[in-house]
N, C-alpha and C positions, 0 to 999 in steps of 0.2 A: 352366277356365273354368266358373263357375257358370251354371245354367238362367236365372237373374235378367241377368247380364250377356249372355248371348246373345240374350235377350230385347229389351236396350235396344239393342244394336248391331244387331239385325234392324230395330228400329224406323228406326234412323239410315237403313241402307241403302235402304229403301223409300222415303225421304223422307217418313217421319211428322213432321208439325210440332212443333215442341218451343221453349220459350221458352227466350233467355239473357239471365240476370241482368246489369246492368252492373256493372261493379267499383264495390264501396264502396255498392252500393243493393241491393234486394231483400231476402231472407232474411238475408243474411249481409253483413256490412262489412268492408273493405278499406281500409287493409291491419290486419293483428293481430299485435300484438307478445306474442312467447313469450320466456321467461328462458331464456337455456342453462344446462344442466345440472340442469333440474327437470323434471316434469310438466307439459305444457302443454295448453290446450283451444284449438282452432278453433272460436267459439262462431258458431252458426247459429240464426235461429228460425223452427223448422218447426213447421207446424200439427201438434197431435197426432191420432194415430192415422193416420200417413203409410204408403204401402205399403211406400217404398224408399227407401233412401240410399245411394249410391256414391261414394266417396272416391278420387280420382286426385292423384298428385304432379306432374301434367303438364298441360297445356293441351291434348295432343293424347290425350283419352280415347277417341276411336273406335278407334285401332289398339291400345290400350294394357289391360292389366287392371289392375282397380280395387286401391288399397290395401287398402280395406275394404268390403264389400260385405254391408249390412245390412239385412233386410226380415224382417217377423214378429219372432222370439226370434232367427233364426241369425245370426251373424256369420261372415263368411268373407274371404278374399282374402289376397295374398301379404304386406302389411305385416302383417296380423292375425295369420296363422299364426307369422312370425317373431319375434313379440312387440313388434316397434318403435312399432305402433300398436293402435288400440283405437277403439270409439266409443262414445258416451253414449248413452243411452236416448232423449235428445230429437234423436238426430242428429249434435250436435256431434264433430268428429273430435279424440281423445286421442291425444296423442305422449306415449310414456311417459317418455323421457329426451331433452331437446331438446339439439340439438347445432347446429353451424354450418352443417351439409349441410341441413339443415331451412328454410332461408332459401332460400324459392323460392316458385313459384306451384302452389297448389293448385285442384284442381275439382272441386266436388260435383254431383252429378247427383241430383236431388229428384224422386221420383214421389209424389203424392199419394194417388191410387189407381189402380187398372188402367186405369179408363177414361180418366185424364186423362194430357195430354201431360207427359214428363219436363221439367223446369226446370233448367236448368244455370248455375251461377254461379262465377265464379274469385276467389279468395281471395289476397292477396298476403302471405305471413308473412314478419316482419321479426323475426331473432332477437336477444335483447337480452344485452348482458353488462354486468353491474352492476360497479361498482368496488369494492374490499374495504372502504373507507370509505364510508359513505352519505352524506356531505357534502363540500362543498369544503373544503379544507386550507390552513389558513396555514401557510407555513414555520417561523412562530415558534409554533406552537401544539401540533403535534402531532395526534395522530388520536384522541383520546378524547373530546371535546365539540367541539360546532359553535360555543361562545361562549367566548374565551379573554381574557387580558390579559398585555401584554408589554412589556417594558422594551428601547427599541432606541438603540442604538448609532449606528445608520446607519438611513438615513432609508428604507430600501427595503426590500420585503417581498413576496414570491411566494405566490400562491392556486393550488393544483392539484386537479385531478379526476383520480382514478386511472383505469387502463386500463377503459375501457368503449366498449360499441357500442349505438347509432350515438354518433357524437361529440356529448360536453355542451359547448357553449360556455360560458364564462365571462367575466364582466368584475366591475369594482370601482367600488363608488362610497364616498363619503364620507355618512354619514349624519347630518342637522343638524337641528335643531327646524322649519325651514322646508322641508325635504326633501332627496332625496338630490342630491350632486353628483357626474358622472362623473369618476374618478380614473385610468382604467385608461392605461397607457402602451404596453402592448404586449400583446396577445395571440395564443397560440401552440398549435398542434394538433402532436401528433406520434404516427404510427402505431407501435404497441407492443404486441408479442404477440398477444391477440386483438382488440384494440380500436385505441383513441385515447386519450393522455393530453392534457388540455388546462391550459393554464398562462396564467396573467395576471400581468403583473410592475405593480407601482406604483413608480416611484422615489422619489418623495417624499411621503411619508405625511402630513408636516406643512405641507402646503400650504397649507391654509386656517385653522392654528391654530398656536398657540405651544407647548404642553405636551401636550395630550391630542388624539388622533383616533379616531373609531369607523369602522374599516374595515367596508364589507360586500360580501363576496365572492359573487356571484349568479350561479347556474348556471340558464340556459334549455334545459329538456329537454321532447320530446315524442315519445314518451310519458315519464311522470314516472317517473323512473329512480332517483332520490335520496329517502330519506327526508325529507332538510332540503336545499330547493334554496339555504338562505343560512346564510353561516357568519361570526361577527363576531369581529374582533380590535379589542379598545380598546387602542391603542399609547400609550404614555407615551415622551417624548422623556427619554434618559439624563441628559443633563446640562441643568439648569435651576436658576435663581437663587431662593436662598430670602430673599437679604439686603434687597430691596426690600419684603419684605412685614413689618408689624407682626406681633409674637407677645404673643398673648393669654395671660397667666398664670390658669391657674385651679386652685384651692385644693379638692380633694376629700378628706374625710375615709374613712378606711378604713371598709369594709365598708357604704358608703354607696352610690347609686345615682350612677354616671358619666354625663353624657350632654353630647354637644358638637354643637353645633349646626354646619353646614355653610353652608347657603345657602337663603334663600327663592325663589330664581328657577326657572323653568321648567327643568331642564337634561335631557340626554340622558343624561350618565354623570356618575359621582362614583367618586372612589377614595379609599380611607383608608388611611395609612400611619402607622409609627410609628420613630421613631429616638430614641438615647440622646443625641446630638449633632448638631445641625442641620448642621452643615458634615460631618458622616460621610456618605458614600455609601451606607454599609450600612443601607438602611432597610429594615423588615420590612412586607410587604405584610399589611393585616390582612381589606380586603375591597374588592371593586368590584361596581357594580350598572349595568347598563345597562336603560334602561327602553323603550328600542325593542324588545325582546324579550319583552314582558308582564313588565316589570320582574324582568329575572334577576338575581339576587343571588348572588355565590359568596362564602362566607365562609372565610377561611382561617385564622383564628387563633381559638383558642376563647374562649367567654365574652363576644365581641362580636356585636352585632346593629344591624341599620340601622332607623331611625327616622324619623318626620315630618322634612321638610326636610332630608333625605339625613343626619340626626343619627347620630353613632355613640355604641353605648348599651352600657355593661356595667352590668348588674343590681346586683351586689356589687363594688365597687371593692377590688384589694388592692395591696399595696406594689408589685407586680412591674407594675402598671399605671403607675408613675411614668415620665414621659419626654415628650418633643416628639411632638405627633399632626400631621398635614399632611392637610388633606382638598383633593383636587384636583376641579374640576368644571369643566362646559363642556357647552355646547350645538352642539357639531361647528365654530363659526367663531367662538365666542369661549370664552375658558375662564379659571381663575382658581384661587386657592387661599386656603385660610385655614390659619393655624398656632396651636395651643395648646401652651404649657409646662404639662403637669399635675405639680401637686405633690402628691403623696399625703400626708397628714398623720394623724399620732396623736398626740392630747393624753394631755399626761404623767398619770400618777396618782402621788400627786394632783395635781390641775388647776393648780397654781400652785408656784412657788420653795417649797424647804423649807429653812428657815435652820436652823442648826446652834445648839441651844439654846433653841428656839420649840416642840419636839413637835411637828411636823409641822402648827402652827396656821398660820393665813394673816395674822393679827396678835398680835403677841407685845410686851412690853416687856423690853429687857434692861439689867442694870446694867453698865456699863463703867468701863474707867479712859482716861486720856487717850490710849492707843495700844493696840493690838491686832489681831487676825486674827479676820476674818468669813467664814463657808462658806456658800454657797448653793447648791442642789442642783435641777435638775429631773430626774425618771425617768421612763424608758418614752416618750421624745417623737421624733417624726419631722416633718421633716427636722432635721437637725443645727442646734442655735442656738447663740447667744453669749447671755450673761449681763454685766449692769452692775449697779454699787452707785451709788445718786444721791440726792441729799437731795431730800426732798419739796417743801419751801418753798424759794423763792428766799433768803428770810432765812438760811438755814441753809447757803447752798451755802459760803460763806466760813467757815464755823465747822468744816467738817468735812472733810478730804482723805482719797483714796484713792489707793493705789499698791501695785505689786508685783504688779500681777494675776497668776494662775496660773489658766487654763483648762482642764480636763481632760476629755477626751471616751471614755467607754466605750462600744464598739459590740456592741451584742446581738444583732445580726443584722439585724433589721428596725427595730430603734428603737434610743436612744441615751440614755444618763446625762450629762449636763453637769454639771460642778461648778466653782464659781467661788470661790478663795482670794484673799482681796484684806486687805493691811495697812488700816488708819485710822489717823487723828491727828486728833484734837479740841483747838482751840486753848484756851489757858489761860482766856480771858475768854470762852469760851462759855455759852450757857446751860447749865443742868442737864439739860434734856430736848432732844434733837432727833429728829426724824422724816426717817426715809430709808426707802428700799425697793430691793430687789432684782427687777431685770425683764429680761425680752428687750428689747433696743432697737427701736424703732420702725423703724430702717433696716432691720432683718433679721427684722422679726418677723412678717412673712408673715401666716399665719391666726390667729396667736396673741397675745394680747394678756393676757400672764402678769405678775403682778408680787405679791410677798408685802412689806409696810408693816411695821416694826418701829420702835418709840420707844426709842432707847436714853438711859439714864439715867446721867449722869456720876458716879461716886463720890469724895467727896471724900478717901478715903482711898487713891485709886488702886489698889485692888485689882482685878484683872483679874475678869472674869465666871468662873465656875469652867468654861464649855464652851468658853473662849480657852485654846488649847493652846501659845501662844508668847507671851514677854514681849518687847514691842516695844523696851525697852530692850537687853535682851540680845539681841535679834534685829540691832538699830544697830550694836551693839558689833561682834557677830559681821560683821557686813557689813562694817565699817571694817577689821577684820583681813585679812579676805578680800582687799580691794582694796589694802592695804599688802602683802601678800604676793603678788600677782599683778604688782605694780610691780617689786617686787623680781626677780620671775623673770626679766620682761621685759626689765630692765636687765643681767640677767646674760648672758642669750643675746643680746641686741645686741653686749656686750662680748666675747663668744666668736666670733662673725660676723666682727666686724670684726678680731680677732686672726688669723683663717683669712686674710682676705681680703689683709690687710698681708703675712702671711707668702707667700702665693701669689705677691704681686706682687713681692717682692724676691728669691723665689728663682726665679722664671719665666726671667730672662735666664742665671742660673747654670747652669741645666736647659739651656739653647742650647748652651751653651760646652762642655759635658760631652757634646754629641752626643744630648740627649733630644729636641731639636725637629725638625720635618720637616726644614728645610732644611739643618741639620747633617748628617741621616740622609742626604738626597741628595746632599750633598757627597761624604761619606763612601764613598758607593756608587759616585759617578763616578770616583773615583780606582782606577786600574789598578795597586794593589800589593800588596802581602802583608797588609798591616796593615786595608786596607779589605776586602779577601777574608774575613779572619778576623773582622771587625765585621759583615758580611752573613750568615756562619756562623752565628755567634753569635743574630742577629737571628731566622734561620731556625729554630733550636734552641730559641729561646723561643717562637715563632711554633707550633710544633708540639706544645711542651708545652701552651700554652695551649689549644690546639684539642682536643689529647686530653682534657683536663680539662672541656671543655664536654661532649663527646662522651660521656665517662663518666656525668656527671651526668643525663645524657637516656637512655642505654640503660640505667642502673644503676636506673632509676625505671620500668618498664613496669607498668602498670596493667590488668590484664586485665578487672576489675570495676569500674565507675566509683565505688560507693560505697565500696568497701574501699580506701581511702585508707592505712591504716596496712599493707596487704599488698602491699609493691611487689617486682617482680622485675627481677633482669638478665635483659635480652633473650636470652641465650645459654641462661637456664634455662628458657623457654617458647618460644623458637623452633624451629617444627616445618615442614619442607619441605612445600609442597603442592605443585600440580603445574605446571611451566613448559612453555610451549610457544614456539615461534618460528616468524615466517612464514617459510617455504621460500623460497628463492631463485627459484624457478619462478614464484613470485607464484600468479596465478589460471591453474587449470587447469580446462577447462570449465565456465568461469563460476563456480567458488568457489577459495576461498583455501586454500591448503594450508599447515596447521600441522603442525609436527613437535614431538615431545617433546624437553626437555634433562631429563637425568638428575637435576641437582643444581642447587639455586640458585646455587652456585661457578662454574657453565659461563657464568653471566651474563657473567663476565669472560675467561673461559678457553677457550669453545668456538671452534673454528676456523668455524662456521657463523655465529656471530652477531659477529665479528671486525670492529670497526669504531670510527671515533672518537664515533660518535653511536649511542646505543640509545634506544630508547623501552619502558620497562616498562609495561604497560597492565594493568587489572583493575578489574571492578565494584567497588561501594563495599562495604568490608567483607571485601576478598580479601587484604588484610594487604600492601599496596604500602609502606606507611609502617615495618610491623616489618620488612621485609626490607630497608630501608635501615638500620634501626639495625642490623640483624646483618652488615652491609658495615660501618658504622661499628665495630662490635665487632672484628670480623676483621682490621680493619685497626690499630686500637688497640693489639690483643693480638700482633699478627704471627701469626695462627691458622696454622698448617704447611700445611694444606691449602687455603689461600684464596690466590686470584690476587692479592688485595691486600697479601698480607705483604710485597711487597720496593717497593710504592709509596712515593714520597717523602711526597705529599700528598693527604689525601682531605677534600675540600672537601662539607659537607652542609648544603643549604639548604631551608628550608621556604618555597615559594613564597607562602605563604598570607600570610606577614609581611611580604613584599618590595613592597607597593601603595605607588607614590609613590617607590621607591628605584631610579633608573636605573642606579646605577653595583655593579658586583658587589662591588668592593672595599669599596665602602661598607657592602654589604649584609654582607660578612664580619667588618669592624669590628663593626657594629652588633648582629650578632646571634649571631656566635660566639665572638669574643675577649669575656675577663671586661671590666667597667666600667673599673677601673684599667688596662687594659693602656696601654703607653707607644708600643705598634707603631702606626703611621700608617698610613692607604688606600696612599700612596706606597710605603711599606714593603711591603707584602702584597703591592702589582702588583710591585714588584722580584723577592721570594721567589717568586713563582709563575713567574713569567717566567724564572727561572733555575734552577728546579728541573727536574730530570731526567725526573722522571714526575709526573704532577697528574691525580687521577680527581675531576670532579666529579658530584655527584648532586644532580639539581632537583629535590624531592620535592612533589608535587601541584600539577602544571599546570592541573588542572582547576580547583583552588581558587585561581591566581594573577590576584590583582584587575586587572592591566595586560594581560592577554593579548590585549584589543581596543583597547588605546590606540593612538593614531596617534603617539604619541613612539615611538620604537626605543629598546627597554631593552636595555641588556646580556644579560640573561637570552634575551630574543627573538633577539638578533643570534646569542647562543652556541648556541642550539637549532639555528639556519639555517646553522651554522658559519662565519657572517660573520665571528667574531673566535674565538681559543683555536682553532685548526684543529687543532692536534696535541695537545689535550688530550681525554683520553676523558671523554665526557659521558653518563649516565644520565637522563634525563628520566621520572618517574613521572606516570601520568594516568590517567583512566577512559577506557574503550574509545569513548563516546562524546564524547570532547574532545580530540582529537589537535591538535597544533599545526598552524595552518592552513599554516605553511611549514616544510618539514624538508627535510633534501637527500636524493636518490635513494638514496642508500648507505647511508641509516638503517636498522637493523635493528631489526625491532619484535619484544618477548618479550611474552607475556602469563601471568600468571596464571590458574588455571583451577580453585583451590579446593581443599579437601582431601577425598581421598578415605577409603576405609576404612581403609588403612593408616595415613595421615596421622592421624585422628582417634585411632585406637587409640594412636599412639605419643604424643599429645600427651596423652591422659588419664593415659598412666604417666608422662611426663617431668614435669607440671605441676601434676598434681590427686590422683592416690590413690597414686603411687608404684609400688611393686610388688606393690599388691592386687590379685591377679589376679581374684578373686571381684566387686571394687569394678568393676573395668574391665569384665568381661562385664553387670553389671547396667547402668552406663550406656551402653554398646553395645545393650545389650539393647532400650533405649527406642528407640533410632534403628532397628534392625532391624524392631520391631514397629509403627513409623510411619512409612512411606514419605514422606509430605508433612514430617514435621518432619525425616527424613534428607535430603531436599532442601534443606530450609531449611539445614541445617549445613554444606553442601558451601560454604557462606559462611564462611569463616573467624572473621570477628567474632561472627557470631552463635553459631557451634560452641564458642566458647572462652568465652562467657559462658554457654551452655547446660552445659558440662562441670563449671564451676565451682559454677553455682548449683543443677544437678540433685543435686549432690552433697549438696544441704540438703534438696530437696523433690522429691519424686516428681510434683509436678503437671505438669511439662513434657512429660510422654508423653501427656498429652491433649490437647496444643494441635495444630492441623490448618490453621494460614494462619500468615502472616506478620504479621497484625495480632493475632491471640490470642496469636502468642507474644511480640510487642513487649508488649502490654498487660500480660501477666503479668509478665513482665522488669521493666517499669517501676513495676508494685505491689510486686513484690519489693524494689526499690530503696529506696522510701518506706515500707515496714515493716521493713526491716532498719534505718535510722535513725530510724523512729518508736519501735522498742524501745531505742533509747538515749537518748531523751529523757524530761524529769520530765514527770510526769503533769499538772501546769499546762500544758505546751506542747503536749500531744497534739491539742487541740482546733484550735488555729491552724493545726498542722502537717497535720491531715487537712483543712482547708479550702484549704491552699495544694495539696495533691494532687490534688485535684478541681477547684479554679478557677485556671485557667492562663490564663484568657482573654489575657491582655497578653503573655505570652510568647508564646502561638499567633500572635497577629497580628503580633509582631516576626520570627518564623520565618517567616511566609508572605511576608511584605515583603520577606525577603531572597530569596527565590525569584523573586518575581513583578516586580522591577524591571528596569532595562534589563541592570543587571548584579547578578550573586549577590552576595550580602554572606557573607562570613565573620566577620569581627570587630565587636566593639561595643566602646567605650570603658565602662569600668567605670563611672563616672558616669552616662553616658546610658543604659547597661542598668538601673541602679538608680531612676533617674528613670522609667521606662517602669513596672519590674512592683514596684518596692518593695523598701526596705533588707532586710525581714525574709524575703521571698519569695525575695530575690537569695540572701542567707546559706544559705536552707536548701538550695537547688539546688545550690550550690557545695558545701555539705558531702555532698548525696548523690553529687556527681559527674556530673550531667548535664551542668552548667555548669563550665568550665574555665577557671581565671586564667592570662594568660601575660605577662612583662613584656615591653615594647617599647622601644626608644630613638629619639628623636627627636633629629637633630642640626641646631642652627639655625646656617648659614653666612651668613645676613643680615650686611651690614656694620652696624658700631654695635651689633652685638650684647654686650653683657656677657660678660666670659670666664667666669663661672661658670653662664651659661645655655646656654653653646654646646649643652650634652648634657644632655637632659631624659629621664626614664626615667617612663612611664606603663604602667598596667595595662589588658591589653585582656583581653575574654570571648569565648570561643567554646562551641559546643556541644560535648561529648565527643568526637561523631562525628556525622557529616552526615547518616546517618539519623535522629538524634535531632532534628535540626532538620526533618527531613523528617515526623517523627511530629507534633510539635506544629504544624508547618503545615498538615498534613492535619485536626486538629481546628478551625483555624480555617476553611478550607474547607466543612468540613460545617455549621460554624454560621453560615455566612455562605449557602451555597446554604439553608437551612431558612428563613433569615429574608427570602430574596430567590428565591423558587421560581421565578421567570420569568424569571432572568436569563441572559442570552445568554454562554454560557459559551465561544463560540467569541473573543468578545472579551476576555473575563474572565481567560481562562486563557493568553493569546495569547504571554506570556512563558515558560510553564511546559512545558517540551519534555518530553512525557512519556518519552523515552527518556533522558533527563538525570536526572528525579526520578521513577522510577519508582515507589520505595516510597511517596511523597507520595500521588499515585493510588491506590496498592493499598490504603492505610492509609485513606484516605476511603471507600475501597468496604467496607473489614471493621468501619468504625466505624459506618456508617450505612447501611441498606439502601436508604431514598428517595433518599440522594445518589449510591449506587453506580448507581440506575438513571438520573441525568442524566449523570453522568461516562463510563458505558458510553456511553451513547448518542453523547457526544460524540466519544469516543474512535474509534467505527465510522467517523466521518465525513473524520477526518485519514487521510493517507497511512502505510498499514501499521497502522492503529489496530485493526484487527480482531483481530490476533494479541495485542495488547497488552492488548485487551477481555478476553480469555480470562484473562490473569492477573488482572484485576480481578475478574471473576465468580468465580474461586475463591477468592476472599477472603468469599465470604458462608458463613457456617457454619450447619449447620443446615438448615431447610427452604431450598427455591429457589425458591420460588410466585412471590415477586416479582421473580424475573429468569427466569421459565421463557418469556415471549416473548422475551426477548433471546437466549436460549440457540437459541431456536426460529429467530429470524432468522439467527445465526450460524450454524448447521446447514444453514437454507436456502441460504445464500449460497456455502457451501462451507467446510471447512478444510482447510487446507494445512499439513503436517506437514514443513519442509524441514530438510535437514543442515546447512543454514547458521544455521539459529536456534539459539539458546542452548540449553542442557538443561532449564532451568527453562522455558522456553516449548514445547518439545518435549513435557516431562511434560506441562505446561497443557493442551496441545492435546488429548492422550492422555486426560486426566483430564473435559476437555469432552466427549468422545465417550461415556467412560463413564457422565458423568451423563445423557446425552442417552438412551443404551440402556437405563438404569434407569428412565428418567421417559418411556419409549415417545414420545421427540420423534423425529422424521423426520429422516435425514440425507440430506441429497441428494447431495452427493459428499466424497469425501475424495481429496486428492492428495499421495502419497508422495513428494515431491521431493527425488531427490539423498541417500536416507536409507534405501532398500533393503540389507538384509545377506544375509538368507535366510530360507526357511521352515521351520518345525519342527514339531514334534508332530503328525506324519502328516498336516501339511498343513492344519492347525487355525490355524496363528499365524504372522504376518509378523514378523520381528525386525528392528529398525532398526540404523543405525550405532550408535546412542545406549544401545544395550542396553534400549528401550522395545520392548513387543509392541502389535500390530493382531490384534484375534481375529476369527473369522469369524463371532461371535455379534453384532459391530456390525451393525445394521440399514442399510447404508449402500446407495444406488441406483446410486451410478456411484463408480469408484475408478480413480485414475491412478496410474501407478507411471513415474516419470520418472528416468532414470539419464542424467546429462550427464558425468559424471566417471570412467566405469568403463563397460567393455565387458560385456554380459551373456551369460552362457554359457547354451547350450542347456538346462542342468540345472537352472537358475534360473528360466529361462522358462516351463519346464513346472511347475515347482514353484508357480508364481506363479498359471498356470492352474489347479491342483488347490486350491489354496488359493481361487479365486474361485468354483470348483465347488461348495465348502462354502460359500459363502455364500447364503443362500437368497433374499435380497432383492436381490442384485445384479443389474443388468441392462445396464450397460455396463462394460466393464473396457478401459483404453486404456494403451498404453505410448508412451512418447517417449523421445526421445533415441538409446539404443543400441539396435542393430538384434538384433531376436531371430531364431529359426532359421526357416529358410525353411519347413520343412513339421516339424508336431507329429504324432507316430504314436501317442501314448496314445489308443486309441479310446474308451476307460471315461471318460478325462476331458472328451474332446469330446462325448461321450454326456450326460454330467450337465450340461454347460453348454448345451448344447440342451435338454435337459429344463429348465432352470430359465429359459430363454428370453434368456440372456445373449448380447449380442454383443460381439466382441473385436475393437479395432480399434489401428491402431499407425501412426505415422508421424515419420521423423527430426525435423524440425522445419517452421516456419510455412511454409516455401518449399514443402515437400512436399505432395504429396496423399494424402489418408488411404487405407490399407488396411484391408480387413476379411477377419477369418479366416473360410473356409469350414469350418464345423463339422462339415459331411459330410466333407470330401476332409484337412480339416487343413492345408490349403494358404490362403497369401495371396493375394486378389484385390484387383484396384483397385475402389475404391468405386465410382468413376464408371462405368466402363466393364464391370467385372466381369471382367476379361482378368486371368489367373491371372498372377502373379510367376514370373519365372525366376531363375536362380540368378546370373546375369550382373550382373542390375539389384540384386540385393542386396548381391552382393559390391563393387561400385561404391558403394552408399551406405555400406557397411561402413567404405570406404574414407575417404571423405569423414568420417564420425562421428571416425574417429581424427585426420585434418586440423585438425577444429575442435578437439577435445580438446587437441590440442597448441599451437594459436595460442597460447594464452595462455603458454606458457612462450617463445614466439620475442617476442612483445609486450612480456614484461617487462623485457628489456633496452633498448628502444627507448623507452619513456616513461617519465617520473617516477613514483613510486609512486601518488601522490594522483591524477593523471589517470587512470593506467590503472584504478585501483580504481572509480572513477566509471563508466567506459566498460563497463567488462566485467561491472560490477553492473546497468547498465541491458541488456546483452546477456544476461546469466542471467537476469532477470526476463521479459524478450523469450521467452526459451523456454520458461520456466516456463507462461507465457500461453498458448502453443501448446495447452496441454491444458484450462486453466482457460476459455479463452473459451468452447471448443465444448461443454465441461461445463455451462455456466451457459444453454445454451440450455432453453426451456420442455421440462417433463419430460411434457407430451403429445404433443410435436412426433414425427411419424414420420419417425425417422432415416433410414430408406431412401429414402422419398420426397423430401426435402430432398436428399439427395446423388444 
């Protein structure tokens, strides 16, 4: 205790009078607010040259030592000596690092001079916690700025202030020209972390307006904690009608100023948008302005600005500015709109029509005959116009006539050349001189008033003018001959058709008498005699022959590369077995599906483990499900000796994508397998199948089946559910994410796992380079050198394309994402075909390669509707994308034509119209459809940056169209940010967001914050996830490590295999490695499907001791050893300040490893665990692990999967929930 302190306490003991300052008065005001985590000063206004100041962190200063004792130039005291406190030269107290513990009452004793009495003042210190975002945040806006614009599909929004202390109340108002109107529906506070979260909910944003509403979220803080106490959301209703408003057309000449006025009224806000078509919901936001915030204007499109009267200004108009412009404006209570159709026009050069024979003169005289041809052209005009020939004077209208007009338009990109070629005829009694002109019709002239006048002088010798290229008399004669020939051809065709119909009518009854019709066949089959049996046997032989013929046509035309249509393979020449697994009869064990390997594809029908009348063959897109079915068809047709199908009577293979609206399986066989001229009817097909000793039905592509959600029960759904064809073996192929909703409990599930290294090497040898070992090593080397490419090529479709194309180009080896792979692949398709095109076609070819917006939209709509679309009518497709575009993409192979059959059974239908054939179009593979749909999504997000993705993408399940999302993220980084943020909000979306992040090539600056957020919430690497997702999670950790992004925790859930490389690497069951150099703060190792050995547990501790950043290690599930004896590992963990925890499940309390003794202790009581307790828990773990096997035989597969999946997730959450605690929390004190 210092001398001064003793002196002060002596004065108090002797009753020396001293003054006591009231709180908030005197030389120090109270309360005072200090920000947590920073240096803070408790300010007091003392006179200069004071004698001494003593600071206490209590009001009981008489019995305690001061924190800081300051007199003269000397500073002492327990707080000063510890470095926690300091004192300013003016006597104010300095807290070097403010924490929550400093929220208390402080006392200061002030002594002006040795003769003066001490003055004591108490100051209340309040510790302030500022939210991470310095303004209220609307849920539709993000946390970048406090002013934003959003289109709302639902009229409710929320506004939030993040964790703060003290609590910051918030409320919402609608801002109008006459003042603010309260619109708060509910305001709540929630204790969270170190403070409170405030939230206000507005249920009806458009309560006082129709289209636009300016919401203000206002925070009330004392002291002022936020930098901005108000945030603004300019909300627009998603669906509003434009039909009631007049559209003003404005013609703007290119390279001149464009200015569109909006309103002269006093408005609070204005929004300008642009759209190509008024009824198109894809409106591009150009700018918005909020006058309430010191005229805040956000411009989102280049070259646009806001002028007086809320006008939209473009200083130099370009062709791209052509379109419809919508101005929305309002004052908070009333809103309205102004709509413009802007036509950007370009005057032609020369600025008038040019008439052939007039040498580009605007007026000329032509010597003509009584009949001939006139040609008129305007060059370099925009927009496209029409032309017409007219007589200038009314008196001449009857003297000359124009006919056979041919208008041609040449597209130059931004301008057009328009040419009109017309025939003319002058009457015999006409005047020798007529005045005519070529002009743009007034009805379509727009900004143009273009006309060129000529005088035509009739030559008496009827000679044609030298510029006239056709003689009318010859033309008329030719025309008459054409008409005559056409009529003759027409009558000839009509005669042939009549003969065919008559022959069909007369021969129909005879066919019935000979057994060709349905009724005769049915009668024959209903008779139980030898002749009837022979007839059915003969029909069956014919049926099998026709079926095999169809299958041979299909499996002999396998096309590995879409654009190489002249290089087709038999499936047996290119088929290579990938991996096959089946779901073990034990079902789920320890919360995990148990899949076991099948040695060959032939075991799908042969192995006892998958013996059943119903099988599901599942796999991800591109894994070769259809190719396997073609190999099955090949084996059956050719009676392959090693195939279980060799002795099957009949194999039926149907593509379910073709069966939309076809309820009968027999109708489907008749329509899609048998040839067009087959005489076998549906009734006969039924009899053949029902009387055959063995039938196998393969239903390919259930995920593409149009009627899978139909309320009408089709034969396909009944067959899968085993309601019909109970004794027939049925194999249904589908994506893993699209299993049938209803299938029998004993259905066996088999899945394709893709190509491993052996399968890829075999395919290269078999289908690409033959026995050229050097070339095999070269192609394989590309994969070995590029692990990302190697992962992609586990998908057989991508590998097959890679193997064939990399044989021609080494560019593939540089690709490192599925987007770059697909982009280069598509460019190769176009390049290959472009090299075959003539020079004059290359420009248009390149245009179609880059400009495919119509196809993009069509592809996106195929996925975004209520039902996914697989096929389009050819005519419909051509109408959407254009005939030339369609032809090009068919030649490339990106689009594929398939012939389908419609059978019309309506009463009264003519016999010749019962069977109708049509051409349908699909993408080569669904992945191609997702590629083009991704382009549309990217373009739409560019035009609508404020779109609510939750509603816009509601029908696009990321786990069904994962490549669509991944492509979109790889195509455009700005779109990637929005998509990844959207994915993070959906269940399981964090994992999928990782895949999308890794589509970003090169620098990751634009997504660093997203990676940071994912690493902050934790990364789970689960043995239940796909290999691709597990690798992606590992890559995410590697990216974070390289960019020094903190990783809060990692959970290795049911994927631990071993610790290798002297304790520095954990190897997972999938072969990936987790290294000790990854700077993770908390690590969880959960094992629910196997018991942990003592060696494994010790190895995990050794690994943890190598991780310098690791502070928490947690075991979950399997029971570790009761005691760890390795003192060096325990010592290293203790030196690193790493705590080790374990518990069996959520119902159990945590155990903490005593790093001194190596024994487990109860975290709560610190009582040491005994052997009996651990043995009891080990037995309980084994019982839980076996529970899945017992339940498998009691429940249907689907119900069991859902229930046990939730159980597995619950177990996994044991660790995740606890790890998510604030990293600054004192674990020991909490427990």
